[in-house]
C-alpha positions in Angstrom: -162.3 -38.3 181.9 -161.0 -35.5 184.0 -164.1 -35.6 186.2 -163.7 -39.4 186.8 -159.9 -38.8 187.7 -160.9 -36.2 190.2 -163.6 -38.3 191.8 -161.2 -41.3 192.1 -158.5 -39.1 193.6 -161.0 -37.6 196.1 -162.2 -41.2 197.1 -158.6 -42.3 197.6 -157.6 -39.3 199.6 -160.7 -39.4 201.8 -160.2 -43.1 202.4 -156.5 -42.5 203.4 -157.5 -39.6 205.6 -160.1 -41.8 207.4 -157.6 -44.5 207.8 -154.9 -42.2 209.4 -157.5 -40.6 211.7 -158.6 -44.2 212.9 -154.9 -45.2 213.4 -154.2 -42.1 215.5 -157.3 -42.7 217.6 -156.8 -46.5 218.1 -153.1 -46.3 218.8 -153.2 -42.9 220.6 -150.5 -41.4 218.4 -149.9 -38.4 216.3 -150.0 -38.7 212.5 -148.0 -36.2 210.5 -149.2 -35.6 206.9 -147.6 -33.5 204.4 -149.0 -31.3 201.6 -147.0 -29.2 199.2 -148.2 -25.8 198.3 -148.7 -25.0 194.6 -149.5 -22.0 192.6 -152.8 -21.9 190.7 -152.7 -19.5 187.8 -155.9 -17.6 186.9 -157.5 -19.1 183.8 -159.0 -15.8 182.6 -157.7 -12.2 182.4 -158.1 -10.4 185.7 -158.3 -13.6 187.7 -155.6 -13.6 190.4 -153.1 -16.3 191.0 -153.7 -18.3 194.2 -151.6 -20.5 196.4 -153.3 -23.7 197.4 -152.8 -27.3 198.5 -151.3 -29.4 195.8 -153.5 -32.3 196.8 -156.7 -30.2 196.7 -159.3 -28.9 199.2 -160.3 -32.4 200.5 -156.7 -33.1 201.7 -156.2 -29.6 202.9 -159.2 -30.0 205.2 -158.5 -33.4 206.4 -156.3 -32.5 209.4 -157.4 -30.8 212.5 -154.0 -29.0 213.0 -152.0 -27.3 210.4 -148.3 -26.3 211.1 -146.2 -24.5 208.6 -142.5 -25.2 208.7 -140.2 -22.6 207.2 -136.8 -20.9 207.4 -136.7 -17.3 208.6 -133.3 -15.5 208.9 -131.4 -18.9 208.6 -133.5 -20.3 211.5 -136.2 -23.0 211.5 -139.7 -22.0 212.6 -142.9 -23.8 213.1 -146.1 -21.8 212.9 -149.5 -23.0 214.0 -152.0 -22.0 211.3 -154.9 -24.1 212.4 -155.7 -25.8 215.7 -158.7 -26.6 217.9 -156.7 -25.9 221.1 -153.9 -23.4 220.2 -153.9 -19.9 219.0 -151.8 -19.0 215.9 -148.3 -18.8 217.1 -144.7 -19.4 215.9 -141.9 -21.2 217.6 -138.2 -21.4 216.7 -136.9 -25.0 216.7 -133.7 -26.9 216.2 -133.1 -30.5 215.1 -130.6 -32.4 217.2 -129.5 -36.0 217.8 -132.4 -36.4 220.4 -135.1 -35.0 218.2 -136.8 -31.6 217.8 -136.3 -29.0 220.4 -137.6 -25.5 220.8 -134.9 -22.9 220.4 -136.8 -19.7 221.2 -139.9 -18.2 222.5 -143.3 -19.6 222.3 -146.6 -18.5 223.5 -150.4 -18.9 223.3 -150.3 -22.7 223.7 -151.3 -24.8 226.7 -148.5 -25.8 229.1 -146.1 -28.3 227.6 -146.9 -27.9 224.0 -143.8 -26.2 222.5 -141.3 -26.9 225.2 -140.1 -30.2 223.7 -141.0 -32.4 220.7 -139.8 -35.9 220.2 -138.9 -37.5 216.9 
């Protein structure tokens, strides 16, 4: 049934999230997870269309930091949408042979976060 499928998917995603958090903690590394955005069309007249996480609320809330990657005026931007230690801010970045590098201004983050990212 649809409810059983939802429950099974929730349990799988929760288990994956816990495993990734443990891996990050044990190995002292950053784990990057992806989640596509999808449009949810209102089921009833007058109900607005909403944009949400394709894998649902449980996966959407499984990370402590959320960064949106997007193109603005033919340039790459990373915007912090959710973080325990940074305000919402945006940084322009470039991808080069040596990894990711900031290409513009950044602000509102602790020193060192935004100057250089390594792939």
